[in-house]
C-alpha positions in Angstrom: -0.4 -29.4 3.8 1.2 -28.5 7.2 0.8 -31.0 10.0 -1.0 -33.6 7.8 0.8 -36.5 9.5 0.5 -35.2 13.0 -3.2 -34.4 12.6 -3.8 -38.0 11.8 -2.0 -38.9 15.1 -4.2 -36.5 17.0 -7.3 -38.0 15.4 -6.3 -41.5 16.3 -5.7 -40.4 19.9 -9.4 -39.4 20.3 -10.3 -43.1 20.2 -8.2 -44.0 23.3 -10.1 -44.6 26.5 -8.5 -47.7 28.0 -5.2 -49.6 28.3 -6.3 -51.9 25.6 -7.0 -48.9 23.4 -3.5 -47.5 24.2 -1.9 -50.7 22.8 -4.0 -50.5 19.6 -3.2 -46.8 19.2 0.6 -47.4 19.7 0.5 -50.2 17.1 -1.2 -47.9 14.7 1.5 -45.3 15.3 4.2 -48.0 14.8 2.6 -49.0 11.4 2.6 -45.3 10.3 6.3 -45.1 11.3 7.1 -48.2 9.3 5.3 -46.7 6.3 7.4 -43.5 6.6 10.6 -45.6 6.8 9.8 -47.2 3.5 8.8 -44.0 1.7 10.9 -43.4 -1.5 12.0 -40.0 -0.1 13.6 -41.9 2.8 16.1 -43.5 0.4 17.0 -40.0 -0.9 17.5 -38.8 2.7 19.7 -41.7 3.6 21.8 -41.4 0.4 22.1 -37.6 1.1 23.7 -38.3 4.5 25.9 -41.1 3.2 27.2 -39.0 0.4 28.0 -35.9 2.4 29.8 -37.9 5.2 31.8 -39.8 2.6 32.8 -36.4 0.9 30.8 -37.4 -2.2 28.6 -34.8 -3.8 25.0 -35.2 -2.7 21.9 -34.0 -4.5 22.0 -31.3 -1.8 23.5 -31.1 1.7 21.2 -32.6 4.4 19.2 -30.3 6.6 18.2 -31.4 10.1 16.9 -29.8 13.3 16.6 -31.1 16.8 14.0 -29.2 18.9 15.5 -30.3 22.2 13.7 -28.3 25.0 11.0 -26.8 22.8 9.4 -30.2 22.1 6.9 -29.3 24.8 5.9 -26.2 22.8 5.5 -28.2 19.6 3.7 -31.2 21.0 1.1 -30.3 23.6 0.8 -32.5 26.7 -3.0 -32.4 26.0 -2.4 -34.4 22.8 -0.7 -37.3 24.7 -3.2 -39.9 26.0 -1.0 -42.8 27.3 -0.8 -42.5 31.0 2.1 -44.7 32.2 5.5 -45.9 30.9 6.5 -47.6 28.7 3.4 -46.6 26.7 3.8 -42.9 27.3 7.5 -43.1 26.2 6.5 -44.9 23.0 3.7 -42.4 22.3 6.0 -39.4 22.5 8.6 -41.1 20.4 6.1 -41.7 17.6 4.6 -38.2 18.0 8.1 -36.7 17.4 8.6 -38.7 14.3 5.3 -37.6 12.8 5.9 -34.0 13.6 9.4 -34.1 12.0 7.8 -35.6 8.9 5.6 -32.5 8.7 8.5 -30.2 9.3 10.1 -32.1 6.4 13.8 -31.9 7.2 16.2 -34.8 6.5 15.2 -36.9 9.5 16.0 -40.6 8.9 13.2 -42.9 10.0 14.4 -46.4 10.8 12.2 -49.5 10.5 12.9 -50.6 14.0 12.8 -49.3 17.6 16.1 -48.9 19.3 16.7 -49.6 23.0 19.9 -49.0 25.0 21.6 -51.4 27.3 21.4 -51.2 31.1 24.5 -51.1 33.2 25.0 -51.3 37.0 27.7 -48.8 38.1 29.8 -48.7 41.2 29.7 -46.3 43.0 26.0 -45.7 42.5 26.5 -42.0 42.1 29.2 -42.7 39.4 32.0 -40.5 40.5 31.9 -40.9 44.3 30.4 -37.5 44.7 26.9 -36.4 43.8 26.2 -34.1 40.8 23.8 -31.4 41.9 22.3 -28.5 40.0 20.5 -25.6 41.7 17.2 -25.1 39.9 15.8 -21.7 39.1 12.6 -20.5 40.9 11.3 -19.4 37.5 9.4 -21.9 35.3 11.7 -22.7 32.4 14.6 -20.8 34.0 18.2 -21.9 33.9 19.9 -24.0 36.6 23.3 -23.3 38.0 26.2 -25.5 39.2 26.2 -26.6 42.9 29.7 -28.2 43.0 30.4 -31.2 45.2 34.1 -30.5 44.7 34.1 -27.5 47.0 37.7 -27.9 48.4 40.9 -29.5 47.0 40.5 -32.2 49.8 37.2 -33.2 48.1 39.2 -34.3 45.0 40.5 -37.2 47.0 36.9 -38.5 47.4 36.6 -39.1 43.6 36.3 -42.7 42.5 36.7 -44.3 39.1 33.4 -46.0 38.2 33.2 -49.6 37.3 30.4 -50.9 35.0 28.6 -54.2 34.7 26.2 -55.0 31.9 22.8 -55.9 33.4 21.6 -58.5 30.9 18.5 -59.5 32.8 17.2 -55.9 33.1 18.0 -55.1 29.5 16.2 -58.2 28.2 13.2 -57.5 30.4 12.9 -54.0 28.8 13.3 -55.5 25.3 10.6 -58.1 25.9 8.3 -55.3 27.3 8.5 -53.2 24.2 8.5 -56.2 21.8 5.2 -57.3 23.4 3.7 -53.9 22.6 5.0 -53.6 19.1 4.6 -57.2 18.2 5.4 -58.1 14.6 4.8 -54.6 13.4 8.1 -53.1 14.4 11.2 -55.0 15.6 13.1 -53.9 18.7 16.8 -53.5 18.2 19.3 -53.4 21.0 22.1 -50.8 20.6 24.9 -49.4 22.8 24.8 -45.9 21.3 21.5 -44.1 20.6 21.3 -40.6 19.4 24.2 -38.2 19.7 27.0 -40.5 21.1 29.3 -38.2 23.0 30.9 -40.2 25.8 34.2 -38.4 25.0 32.9 -35.0 26.2 34.8 -35.3 29.4 34.6 -31.6 30.4 30.8 -31.8 30.9 30.9 -34.0 34.1 34.1 -32.1 35.2 32.2 -28.8 35.4 29.2 -30.5 36.9 31.4 -31.7 39.8 33.6 -28.6 40.2 31.7 -25.7 38.7 32.8 -23.5 35.7 34.5 -20.7 37.5 36.5 -22.9 39.9 37.6 -25.2 37.1 38.9 -22.2 35.1 40.9 -21.0 38.1 42.2 -24.5 38.7 43.8 -24.6 35.2 46.1 -21.9 36.4 46.4 -22.4 40.2 46.1 -26.2 40.6 46.7 -27.8 37.2 47.4 -31.2 38.8 44.0 -31.2 40.4 42.5 -30.6 36.9 44.4 -33.6 35.6 43.3 -35.7 38.6 39.6 -34.8 37.9 39.8 -35.4 34.1 41.7 -38.6 34.5 39.0 -40.1 36.8 36.4 -39.2 34.2 38.5 -40.5 31.4 39.3 -43.8 33.2 35.6 -44.3 34.0 34.7 -43.7 30.4 37.2 -46.2 29.2 35.8 -48.7 31.7 32.3 -48.2 30.3 33.6 -48.7 26.7 35.4 -51.9 27.9 32.1 -53.2 29.3 30.2 -52.3 26.1 32.8 -54.2 24.0 32.6 -57.2 26.4 28.8 -57.6 25.9 29.4 -58.5 22.2 26.2 -56.5 21.5 27.8 -53.7 19.5 25.9 -52.5 16.4 27.1 -49.6 14.2 25.4 -46.2 14.9 25.7 -45.3 11.2 21.9 -44.9 11.1 21.7 -41.8 13.3 21.2 -38.2 12.1 24.5 -36.4 11.5 26.3 -39.8 11.7 24.3 -41.6 9.0 27.0 -43.0 6.7 28.4 -45.8 4.7 29.8 -48.7 6.9 33.0 -47.5 8.5 34.8 -50.6 7.4 34.1 -53.9 5.6 31.5 -56.2 7.1 33.3 -58.4 9.7 33.5 -62.0 8.6 32.3 -63.3 11.9 29.4 -60.7 12.1 30.9 -59.3 15.3 31.1 -55.5 15.3 33.4 -53.4 17.4 33.7 -49.8 18.4 35.7 -49.4 15.2 32.4 -49.7 13.4 30.9 -46.8 15.4 30.9 -43.0 15.5 31.9 -41.0 18.6 31.5 -37.3 19.2 33.4 -35.0 21.4 33.6 -31.3 22.2 35.2 -28.7 24.4 32.4 -26.3 25.2 33.2 -26.0 28.9 36.8 -25.2 28.1 36.0 -22.7 25.4 37.9 -19.9 27.2 41.2 -21.7 27.8 44.2 -21.3 25.5 44.9 -23.8 22.7 47.8 -25.3 24.8 45.6 -25.8 27.8 42.8 -27.2 25.7 45.2 -29.9 24.5 46.8 -30.5 27.9 43.6 -30.8 30.0 41.2 -32.2 27.4 42.1 -33.2 23.9 45.0 -35.4 24.8 42.6 -37.5 26.9 39.9 -37.4 24.3 42.2 -38.7 21.6 42.7 -41.9 23.5 39.0 -42.5 23.4 38.7 -41.5 19.8 41.4 -44.1 18.9 38.9 -46.8 19.8 36.2 -45.7 17.3 36.0 -45.7 13.5 34.9 -42.1 13.0 34.9 -38.9 15.1 32.8 -35.7 15.0 34.3 -32.8 17.0 32.8 -29.6 18.3 29.5 -28.1 19.5 28.8 -24.5 20.4 32.3 -23.5 21.3 34.7 -21.2 19.4 37.3 -23.4 17.9 38.9 -20.7 15.7 42.3 -20.8 17.6 42.1 -24.6 18.1 41.5 -25.9 14.6 44.9 -27.3 14.0 45.0 -29.8 16.9 41.4 -30.8 16.3 41.9 -31.3 12.5 45.0 -33.5 13.4 42.7 -36.2 15.0 43.5 -39.2 12.8 39.9 -40.5 12.4 38.1 -37.1 12.3 35.3 -37.2 9.8 33.1 -34.3 10.8 34.3 -30.9 11.9 31.7 -28.7 13.6 31.5 -25.0 12.7 29.5 -23.2 15.4 28.4 -19.6 14.9 31.4 -18.4 17.0 34.0 -20.2 15.0 35.5 -18.3 12.0 33.7 -20.0 9.1 36.1 -18.8 6.4 39.2 -20.0 8.3 37.5 -23.3 9.1 36.6 -23.9 5.4 40.2 -23.0 4.4 41.8 -25.4 7.0 39.4 -28.2 6.4 40.3 -28.0 2.7 37.6 -30.5 1.7 39.2 -33.2 3.8 36.3 -33.5 6.2 32.5 -32.9 6.3 31.6 -29.6 7.9 28.7 -29.6 10.4 27.4 -26.1 9.9 25.6 -25.3 13.1 22.9 -22.6 12.9 22.6 -20.2 15.9 19.3 -21.1 17.6 18.7 -17.5 18.8 19.0 -16.2 15.2 16.2 -18.6 14.2 13.7 -18.0 17.0 14.1 -14.4 18.2 13.4 -12.5 15.0 9.8 -11.5 14.4 10.0 -12.4 10.7 12.3 -14.6 8.6 14.2 -11.9 6.7 17.3 -11.8 8.9 17.4 -15.6 9.2 17.0 -16.0 5.4 19.8 -13.5 4.6 22.2 -15.1 7.0 21.6 -18.6 5.9 21.9 -17.8 2.2 25.1 -15.8 2.8 26.8 -18.6 4.8 25.5 -21.3 2.4 27.2 -19.4 -0.4 30.5 -19.4 1.6 30.2 -23.2 2.0 29.6 -23.9 -1.6 32.0 -26.5 -2.8 32.5 -28.0 0.7 30.9 -31.2 2.0 28.6 -30.0 4.8 25.5 -30.7 6.8 23.1 -27.9 7.9 22.2 -28.4 11.5 20.0 -26.6 14.0 20.3 -27.9 17.6 20.2 -26.5 21.2 16.8 -25.0 20.8 15.3 -24.0 24.1 12.2 -22.2 23.0 10.4 -21.1 19.8 9.2 -17.9 21.5 5.7 -18.8 20.7 6.3 -19.1 16.9 5.2 -22.7 16.1 5.8 -22.2 12.4 9.5 -21.3 12.7 11.0 -24.8 12.2 8.9 -25.2 9.1 10.1 -21.9 7.9 13.7 -22.7 8.8 13.6 -26.1 7.0 12.1 -24.5 3.8 14.6 -21.6 3.7 17.6 -23.8 4.5 16.8 -26.5 1.9 16.3 -23.8 -0.7 19.6 -22.1 0.2 21.7 -25.3 0.2 20.2 -26.4 -3.1 21.6 -23.5 -5.0 
């Protein structure tokens, strides 16, 4: 039955009329989540991810979607009853878990609630210049860059950020959530939550400079591009230094896409390092530059970050067809992303079963069609191409469901069937 779990959540919400009710309601949701984490199916989901990321043959490739911006179409604000943070944050977190259980993809559910660590940064705006986006006047419309690096003189205003772990603020938040969840669900502190992609240096670079100007700079002022990327690189390294200095590193091998066997033997002293963690990187903003420019302005910097980690996933929505060789040469590369723009057949040939392929489905293909025929034909065709490879089937970057609230259910069903053949 569709929405069986989420309907129970909605039913529980009708009993909330006070702050005391909110806590009881959240504790009920935490109990439901703990039950999901101990379902027998969860052990199969975890093993599926571990097998595919270790290049073992799973019972079938894992299938996972991330609704991103269309969560507000899936979970109505009318169904949320907690009024203030942190209760409202916890409520939405649990709602998403229950909805994903109904969609029935391979979402791992952990028997704990993860919180990130707080850091003070100097300068307070991180790079010495503000990052500003110009919003659309249309509801749900796209923003555009409003670069702070307007002239080359502005580049000299850039600052390399310094980070300091704020233990007091972090522990206050942990205590706050622990008080709500009590002995039902433990709170776990973790430096990397979700899709850890600190190595994606071009993202803040385009925020600061703008896409068109950065493209022109690679030709007209290459040293300025190096200046900008180096500031972001050094700041990222400073953050990683501070993360290591806290001594609070826990492996992020429990996350979707990254869920895997331990990346190395258990440390004798129980102290984990970045070598026990995954890191992702991509080059979306430099999609249009040549392979040589890609290496010069981005990958050579990213590789120094990747060296600090135990496993790397590379790629997102960019076309990596002409850049496969340098990416596949990353020593600790474990996952190679195949977007809809990358030549799938060439990528399969070059990967040659040495890495797990993250097969990214094109969001517009999934949501725009009025029926599932086109989606089904394409998924089945590409799944047949990938047969014999280690791969994950991933749907991300969703911005809307175009009013079709059943589409993610349909996608999950069709994709699970296709990859099982």
